[in-house]
LOVOLUM-288978 format. One record per residue: x, y, z of N, C-alpha, C in turn; residue in three letters; residue number from 1. Coordinates in pm, 1 decimal, m for minus. Atoms other than C-alpha are relative to their C-alpha. Layout:
N
+----------+----------+----------+----------+----------+----------+----------+----------+----------+-----+-----+
|   n.east |  n.north |     n.up |  ca.east | ca.north |    ca.up |   c.east |  c.north |     c.up |  aa |   i |
+----------+----------+----------+----------+----------+----------+----------+----------+----------+-----+-----+
|        X |        Y |        Z |        X |        Y |        Z |        X |        Y |        Z | ala | NUM |
...
+----------+----------+----------+----------+----------+----------+----------+----------+----------+-----+-----+
//
This chain:
78
+----------+----------+----------+----------+----------+----------+----------+----------+----------+-----+-----+
|   n.east |  n.north |     n.up |  ca.east | ca.north |    ca.up |   c.east |  c.north |     c.up |  aa |   i |
+----------+----------+----------+----------+----------+----------+----------+----------+----------+-----+-----+
|    106.0 |    m65.5 |   m103.5 |   2428.9 |    266.5 |   m543.5 |   m135.2 |    m56.1 |    m23.7 | met |   1 |
|    107.5 |     62.0 |      3.7 |   2134.8 |     94.4 |   m437.3 |   m141.7 |     97.2 |    m58.5 | pro |   2 |
|    137.5 |    m84.2 |     21.4 |   1774.7 |    220.6 |   m583.8 |   m119.9 |    m71.4 |     94.1 | gln |   3 |
|    109.5 |     21.9 |    m76.3 |   1457.5 |    203.5 |   m390.3 |   m139.2 |     22.0 |    m69.0 | tyr |   4 |
|    119.8 |     17.6 |     89.5 |   1091.3 |    140.5 |   m518.8 |   m106.4 |    m10.0 |    117.2 | lys |   5 |
|    120.0 |     16.4 |    m95.8 |    755.4 |    214.7 |   m321.5 |   m121.0 |    m45.3 |    m72.1 | cys |   6 |
|    118.7 |     57.0 |     70.4 |    447.7 |     16.3 |   m429.3 |   m103.7 |    m17.9 |    126.5 | val |   7 |
|    114.8 |     10.4 |   m102.5 |    110.8 |     52.5 |   m247.9 |    m39.4 |   m165.2 |      4.4 | pro |   8 |
|     31.9 |    131.6 |    m11.9 |     44.2 |   m270.0 |    m90.8 |   m166.1 |    m20.5 |    m12.9 | ala |   9 |
|    142.9 |     22.4 |      6.9 |   m322.9 |   m439.5 |   m168.2 |    m73.7 |     49.9 |    122.1 | pro |  10 |
|     85.3 |    m27.1 |   m109.6 |   m599.6 |   m312.3 |     36.8 |   m143.3 |    m24.4 |    m40.6 | lys |  11 |
|    137.4 |     33.0 |      7.6 |   m955.9 |   m366.1 |     83.9 |    m13.2 |   m140.2 |    m36.5 | asp |  12 |
|      0.7 |    135.9 |     37.9 |   m893.6 |   m751.4 |     66.3 |   m101.3 |    m51.8 |     98.8 | ile |  13 |
|    111.6 |     53.3 |    m93.9 |  m1212.3 |   m936.9 |    186.2 |     36.8 |   m149.4 |     m1.1 | val |  14 |
|     m5.9 |    136.7 |      5.9 |  m1194.9 |  m1301.5 |    271.0 |   m131.9 |    m74.5 |     32.9 | ile |  15 |
|    124.1 |     97.7 |    m16.5 |  m1463.6 |  m1579.0 |    263.7 |    m30.5 |     m5.5 |    171.8 | asp |  16 |
|     40.1 |      4.6 |   m173.0 |  m1656.1 |  m1615.8 |    627.3 |     53.4 |   m123.0 |     63.9 | ser |  17 |
|    m78.1 |    120.5 |    m83.1 |  m1475.6 |  m1940.8 |    674.1 |    133.3 |     34.8 |     33.7 | asp |  18 |
|   m133.9 |    m39.4 |    m34.5 |  m1157.5 |  m1741.7 |    712.0 |    113.2 |    m26.6 |    m99.6 | gly |  19 |
|   m115.9 |     34.3 |    108.4 |   m980.2 |  m1857.8 |    394.8 |     84.1 |    108.0 |    m44.6 | asp |  20 |
|   m103.3 |   m118.6 |     30.5 |   m660.4 |  m1644.1 |    358.7 |     39.9 |     m7.2 |   m138.1 | met |  21 |
|    m58.5 |     26.1 |    139.2 |   m584.0 |  m1776.7 |     10.5 |    m19.6 |    116.6 |    m66.3 | gly |  22 |
|     28.2 |   m134.9 |     90.8 |   m735.1 |  m1458.3 |   m166.7 |    116.4 |    100.0 |     42.9 | gly |  23 |
|    m74.8 |   m104.7 |    m32.3 |   m532.1 |  m1222.2 |     47.1 |    153.5 |    m40.2 |     m9.0 | ala |  24 |
|   m120.1 |     32.3 |     24.8 |   m211.0 |  m1425.8 |     31.0 |     30.2 |     m0.5 |   m149.3 | val |  25 |
|    m22.2 |    m30.9 |    141.0 |   m244.0 |  m1436.7 |   m342.7 |     23.6 |    117.8 |    m50.9 | ser |  26 |
|     m5.4 |   m138.5 |     19.5 |   m294.3 |  m1091.2 |   m371.6 |    153.1 |     87.2 |      3.8 | ser |  27 |
|   m171.0 |    m63.1 |    m12.6 |     60.4 |  m1005.7 |   m205.8 |     90.2 |    m90.3 |    m90.1 | phe |  28 |
|    m92.0 |     84.7 |     65.0 |    227.0 |  m1291.3 |   m367.8 |     11.5 |     29.0 |   m163.7 | ser |  29 |
|    m15.9 |    m45.8 |    121.9 |    132.8 |  m1187.5 |   m705.2 |     71.0 |    136.8 |    m40.7 | ser |  30 |
|    m71.8 |   m134.5 |     23.2 |    238.3 |   m839.2 |   m658.4 |    157.3 |    m12.2 |     26.1 | leu |  31 |
|   m154.2 |     20.6 |    m26.2 |    579.2 |   m954.1 |   m508.9 |     70.6 |    m56.1 |   m120.1 | leu |  32 |
|    m67.8 |     75.6 |    129.1 |    638.6 |  m1172.6 |   m814.0 |     25.3 |     87.6 |   m109.4 | asn |  33 |
|    m32.1 |    m89.4 |    114.8 |    577.0 |   m909.5 |  m1050.2 |     93.8 |     93.7 |     19.2 | ala |  34 |
|   m123.3 |   m105.5 |    m47.4 |    812.6 |   m670.1 |   m880.7 |    129.9 |    m88.6 |    m31.1 | glu |  35 |
|   m132.0 |     80.6 |     26.0 |   1089.2 |   m947.6 |   m877.7 |     24.1 |    m40.4 |   m142.2 | thr |  36 |
|    m12.0 |     16.5 |    142.7 |   1051.4 |  m1005.1 |  m1241.3 |     92.3 |    123.6 |    m66.7 | glu |  37 |
|    m63.0 |   m117.5 |     30.4 |   1192.8 |   m647.9 |  m1284.9 |    131.1 |      5.7 |     75.4 | gly |  38 |
|   m119.5 |     13.9 |    m71.6 |   1498.3 |   m739.5 |  m1070.8 |      2.2 |     59.7 |    145.4 | gly |  39 |
|     11.1 |    m56.0 |   m154.8 |   1364.8 |   m578.1 |   m748.5 |    m29.3 |   m107.6 |     98.1 | trp |  40 |
|     m1.6 |     87.2 |    m89.4 |   1408.9 |   m739.5 |   m431.6 |    m99.1 |     36.8 |    122.9 | val |  41 |
|     76.3 |    m52.3 |   m107.2 |   1140.1 |   m712.3 |   m147.9 |     79.3 |     31.1 |    130.5 | phe |  42 |
|    m78.4 |    m57.0 |   m102.7 |   1288.2 |   m501.7 |    142.0 |    m65.7 |    m11.5 |    119.2 | gln |  43 |
|     63.1 |    m25.4 |    m99.6 |   1007.4 |   m428.7 |    374.5 |   m160.0 |     44.5 |    m27.0 | ser |  44 |
|    108.4 |    m47.2 |      4.3 |    662.0 |   m346.8 |    451.3 |    m41.0 |    137.0 |    102.3 | leu |  45 |
|      4.8 |   m103.9 |   m102.1 |    591.4 |      6.5 |    606.1 |   m125.8 |     75.1 |    m17.7 | glu |  46 |
|    125.6 |    m68.0 |      2.1 |    294.2 |    194.2 |    705.7 |     35.7 |    160.7 |      5.2 | glu |  47 |
|    m25.3 |   m136.6 |      5.8 |    293.5 |    585.5 |    618.3 |   m140.7 |     55.0 |     40.0 | ile |  48 |
|    133.1 |    m74.6 |    m48.4 |     36.1 |    840.5 |    753.2 |      5.4 |    122.1 |   m102.7 | met |  49 |
|     21.0 |   m124.4 |    101.0 |    m79.6 |   1100.3 |    483.4 |   m108.8 |     72.4 |     59.2 | val |  50 |
|    117.1 |    m92.5 |    m44.9 |   m267.6 |   1411.7 |    578.4 |    m75.3 |     52.7 |   m139.6 | thr |  51 |
|     95.8 |    m55.3 |     95.4 |   m563.8 |   1478.4 |    326.3 |    m70.3 |    124.3 |     38.6 | gln |  52 |
|     59.6 |   m143.7 |    m15.4 |   m665.8 |   1855.4 |    314.3 |   m153.9 |    m24.7 |    m46.5 | lys |  53 |
|    118.9 |      1.2 |     69.7 |  m1035.3 |   1906.4 |    252.8 |     m8.1 |     96.4 |   m108.5 | pro |  54 |
|     23.0 |    m83.0 |    123.5 |  m1157.0 |   2035.4 |    m67.1 |    m47.5 |    138.3 |     20.0 | gly |  55 |
|     30.5 |   m139.2 |    m35.6 |  m1243.8 |   2385.2 |   m121.1 |   m148.3 |     29.9 |     34.5 | cys |  56 |
|    131.6 |      6.2 |    m41.8 |  m1638.1 |   2339.5 |    m65.9 |     m0.2 |    m46.1 |    153.5 | ile |  57 |
|      5.5 |     58.8 |   m117.5 |  m1564.9 |   2133.2 |    224.2 |     80.7 |     86.0 |    121.8 | ala |  58 |
|    m93.9 |    m91.0 |    m88.4 |  m1297.1 |   2381.8 |    381.2 |    m96.2 |    122.8 |     37.2 | ala |  59 |
|     98.2 |   m102.7 |     m4.6 |  m1583.4 |   2651.3 |    340.7 |    m88.7 |     m7.2 |    131.1 | ile |  60 |
|     77.3 |     45.1 |    m92.1 |  m1787.5 |   2452.1 |    584.5 |     64.3 |    m62.9 |    116.2 | phe |  61 |
|    m69.1 |     82.9 |   m107.7 |  m1531.8 |   2361.1 |    820.8 |     62.7 |   m119.4 |    m15.2 | gly |  62 |
|    m55.4 |    118.6 |     m1.3 |  m1406.9 |   2049.1 |    698.5 |    144.8 |      0.5 |     40.7 | gly |  63 |
|   m163.8 |     11.6 |    m64.1 |  m1056.4 |   1931.5 |    864.9 |     67.7 |   m105.2 |    m83.4 | arg |  64 |
|    m94.7 |     85.8 |     64.6 |   m774.0 |   1774.9 |    718.9 |    m30.0 |   m150.8 |     94.7 | ala |  65 |
|     29.7 |    117.9 |    m82.7 |   m801.6 |   1387.5 |    811.7 |    139.9 |    m86.2 |    m48.7 | thr |  66 |
|   m132.1 |     90.2 |     16.2 |   m503.9 |   1137.7 |    839.5 |    m50.5 |   m131.5 |    m56.6 | gln |  67 |
|     26.3 |    145.6 |     75.9 |   m501.4 |    806.8 |    615.6 |    133.7 |    m70.9 |     14.7 | ile |  68 |
|    m99.3 |     85.0 |     m4.0 |   m295.0 |    518.5 |    656.1 |     18.7 |    m85.7 |   m111.7 | ser |  69 |
|    m22.0 |    107.7 |    101.9 |   m134.1 |    332.7 |    382.4 |    110.9 |    m87.4 |     17.8 | tyr |  70 |
|   m100.9 |     76.9 |    m17.4 |     86.5 |     45.1 |    363.4 |     73.9 |    m18.1 |   m120.8 | asn |  71 |
|    m55.4 |    m23.9 |    121.8 |    367.5 |     56.9 |    110.1 |     99.5 |   m130.5 |     22.0 | met |  72 |
|    m82.7 |     99.1 |     21.4 |    589.1 |   m236.6 |     m9.4 |    128.3 |     59.8 |    m51.4 | leu |  73 |
|   m129.7 |    m72.9 |     30.7 |    965.6 |   m137.0 |    m24.4 |     74.2 |    m92.5 |    m75.4 | ile |  74 |
|    m62.5 |     86.1 |     54.7 |   1156.1 |   m286.5 |   m290.2 |    148.1 |     62.9 |    m20.6 | phe |  75 |
|   m127.7 |    m53.0 |     28.0 |   1545.5 |   m254.6 |   m340.5 |     54.3 |    m57.9 |   m143.0 | arg |  76 |
|    m89.8 |     70.2 |    101.9 |   1783.8 |   m313.8 |   m643.4 |    122.3 |     58.0 |      1.3 | lys |  77 |
|   m134.0 |    m55.1 |    m39.5 |   2138.5 |   m294.6 |   m613.8 |     80.6 |     15.8 |   m145.3 | asp |  78 |
+----------+----------+----------+----------+----------+----------+----------+----------+----------+-----+-----+
//
């Protein structure tokens, strides 16, 4: 039976002003390589939406829930 593992994708990646994508690519490849060492195979990149409720104080003052988008790397092991 296959197993699945979700890992948060790197976020807040900043590239140089000249548009060098090396840092962004390196972040993703390092994460992918680390997971494959454990026998996991990259399956897909998925976006999930999470609703974050306001804290107690914020709720008292009318704070509302906000939606946050996360990218998840999905790995599979057979």
